[in-house]
C-alpha positions as CSV (number, residue, x, y, z in Angstrom):
1,M,128.3,137.2,180.9
2,K,125.6,135.0,179.2
3,K,127.9,134.5,176.2
4,K,130.7,133.2,178.4
5,F,128.3,130.8,180.1
6,I,127.0,129.5,176.8
7,F,130.5,129.1,175.5
8,W,131.5,127.1,178.5
9,I,128.4,124.9,178.2
10,I,129.3,124.1,174.6
11,V,132.9,123.3,175.5
12,T,131.8,121.2,178.4
13,A,129.4,119.2,176.1
14,A,132.3,118.7,173.6
15,V,134.7,117.4,176.3
16,M,132.2,115.4,178.4
17,L,130.0,114.1,175.6
18,A,131.9,114.1,172.4
19,L,135.2,112.8,173.6
20,P,133.7,109.6,175.1
21,G,131.6,109.1,172.0
22,L,134.6,109.4,169.7
23,M,136.6,107.0,171.9
24,A,133.8,104.5,171.9
25,S,133.3,104.8,168.2
26,F,136.8,105.0,166.7
27,V,139.3,103.5,169.2
28,K,139.2,99.7,169.5
29,S,140.5,97.0,171.8
30,D,143.4,97.6,174.1
31,A,144.0,101.1,172.8
32,G,140.4,101.9,173.7
33,M,141.0,100.9,177.3
34,A,144.1,103.1,177.5
35,A,142.3,106.0,175.9
36,C,139.4,105.6,178.4
37,L,141.8,105.5,181.3
38,L,143.6,108.6,180.0
39,L,140.2,110.3,179.6
40,F,138.9,109.4,183.1
41,F,142.1,110.0,185.0
42,V,143.8,112.9,183.2
43,V,141.6,114.8,180.8
44,N,138.3,115.0,182.8
45,P,140.0,115.9,186.1
46,I,142.0,118.6,184.5
47,Y,138.9,119.9,182.7
48,S,137.1,120.0,186.0
49,L,139.9,122.1,187.4
50,V,139.7,124.5,184.5
51,V,135.9,124.8,184.8
52,G,136.2,125.5,188.5
53,V,138.8,128.3,188.0
54,F,136.6,130.0,185.4
55,A,133.5,129.5,187.5
56,G,135.4,131.1,190.4
57,K,135.8,134.3,188.5
58,D,132.1,134.9,188.7
59,V,130.5,132.6,191.1
60,G,127.2,134.4,191.0
61,H,126.5,133.6,187.4
62,M,128.7,130.6,186.7
63,W,128.3,128.5,189.9
64,S,126.5,125.8,188.0
65,L,129.3,125.0,185.6
66,P,130.9,122.3,187.8
67,V,127.5,120.7,188.3
68,I,126.7,120.8,184.6
69,S,130.1,119.3,183.8
70,A,129.6,116.4,186.2
71,V,126.1,115.7,184.9
72,L,127.2,115.8,181.2
73,Y,130.1,113.5,182.1
74,L,127.7,111.0,183.7
75,S,125.3,111.2,180.7
76,G,128.1,110.7,178.2
77,A,129.6,107.8,180.2
78,W,126.3,106.0,180.6
79,L,125.3,106.7,177.0
80,F,128.6,105.3,175.5
81,F,130.0,102.9,178.0
82,G,127.1,101.3,180.0
83,M,123.8,102.6,181.4
84,G,123.6,102.5,185.1
85,E,127.2,101.6,185.9
86,M,127.8,102.8,189.4
87,A,131.5,103.5,189.0
88,F,130.6,106.4,186.7
89,I,128.6,108.0,189.5
90,L,131.7,107.9,191.7
91,Y,133.8,109.5,188.9
92,A,131.1,112.2,188.4
93,G,131.1,112.9,192.2
94,V,134.9,113.3,192.2
95,Y,134.8,115.6,189.2
96,L,132.1,117.6,190.9
97,M,134.1,117.9,194.0
98,I,137.2,118.9,192.1
99,G,135.2,121.6,190.2
100,L,133.5,123.0,193.3
101,I,136.6,123.1,195.5
102,T,138.6,124.7,192.7
103,M,135.8,127.2,192.2
104,L,135.8,128.2,195.9
105,V,139.6,128.4,196.1
106,S,139.9,130.5,192.9
107,R,137.0,132.7,194.1
108,K,139.0,133.5,197.3
109,C,142.2,134.0,195.3
110,F,140.6,136.3,192.8
111,H,139.0,138.3,195.7
112,L,142.4,138.7,197.4
113,I,144.2,139.6,194.2
114,G,141.5,142.2,193.5
115,K,142.0,143.8,196.9
116,K,145.8,144.0,196.5
117,F,145.8,145.0,192.9
118,P,142.6,146.9,192.1
119,C,142.0,147.4,188.4
């Protein structure tokens, strides 16, 4: 279980820290704005959903993945786009809520599936 957790931390760091860094470094002008909008409104919410689903499989050990994802997003956004920008706190809160709600829903679904179809 520890290997899965470490794997997800590494993937989360890549998505929430490396992608904004790459966009800030290599994509310029109007294309950079479009890439950031794509990142903030498509990639990060979908990644928060994915993290929530995988955290819901084992809430006891992986409950902190949505929290870590939101914190790493906020760190990356402040590092590459502007320290202290309050809008990024709102985005991080939304990503945290997406991850936590998805984790709780998927936990319940996995629990129900496990009762109906025991392995």
